[in-house]
Each structure stands twice: as C-alpha cells, then as structure tokens.
C-alpha positions, 0 to 999 in steps of 0.5 A: 303156015307152010306146015304138012301132016306127018303120017306114020304107018306102022313101018315107018313110024319107028325103026323096028330096033327102038322100043314102043314109047311109053305115051303119056297123053295124045299127040292129036294131029302131027305137023311140022313146020317147013323149016323144022322138015327141011332142016331135019332132013339136012341132019338126016333125022327122022321127027318121029325121033323126037315125037317118040320122047315127047310122048314119053315125056322126056322133055329135052333140053328144058329148064327146072321150072320149064320141065316142072311145068311141063309135069303139072300141064300133063295132069291138068291139061295145059299146053306141053312143049320140049326143046331138043337140040341136034348137032347146031340146031334147036326143036320145039314141039308142042301139044295143043292144052286141048290135044287137038296138035302137035307141032314140030319147029324151029324156035325162030317159027314159034 
C-alpha cells in the first residue's frame, strides 16, 4: 500500500529541545504513506512532530464533535484520529482501535 515503517531510535525520536510527550495510549507499529512522507519532506518537517502531538491527545484541527469523539474513543478503545494543517498540507494520524498500528497519511490516501 506504499507505506513504510518509521524507526525511532532515541537519537532521532525528537529534538533534544522538545520535552518528552505525555503518552496517553500505545500507538503500536507506526507507518507513513508515500504521499505523507514526500509532503513532509518537501516542507522539511518530520512525522515525529505529528506523532508526539497525537500520542499526547492534542488532536489538532478537529471540530468540537470530533474532539469529544476522540476522548470517548480513548476511554472506550475505539479508533483515534488527529488532523494537522501544516503550511498548505493536511495530515491525518490514525491509531486503530486495537492500538496495533498508527498511520500518518494525507486525507486523499485515507
């Protein structure tokens, strides 16, 4: 499906200047779609920036209904969705209900 695993050894997980995220759930295996990978590289951003916000429960650019749905889903074991707008691009970060995989993608790849 054009996805690749993201390795995150300690030295590359996040810049030293950033604090350790408060982890609210297990993200499982982390993958990124080809389009999201290319777009993030073009705007010189790393997917870890999105993943760190997602795992903290900072759901990004969602409406009030979706924000509440995520909090319900977090407590009840349903899928979690974050949406982040960076420059002219929008990215989804989705963790499946069984917490086995988290995917970074563009909306059109979803």
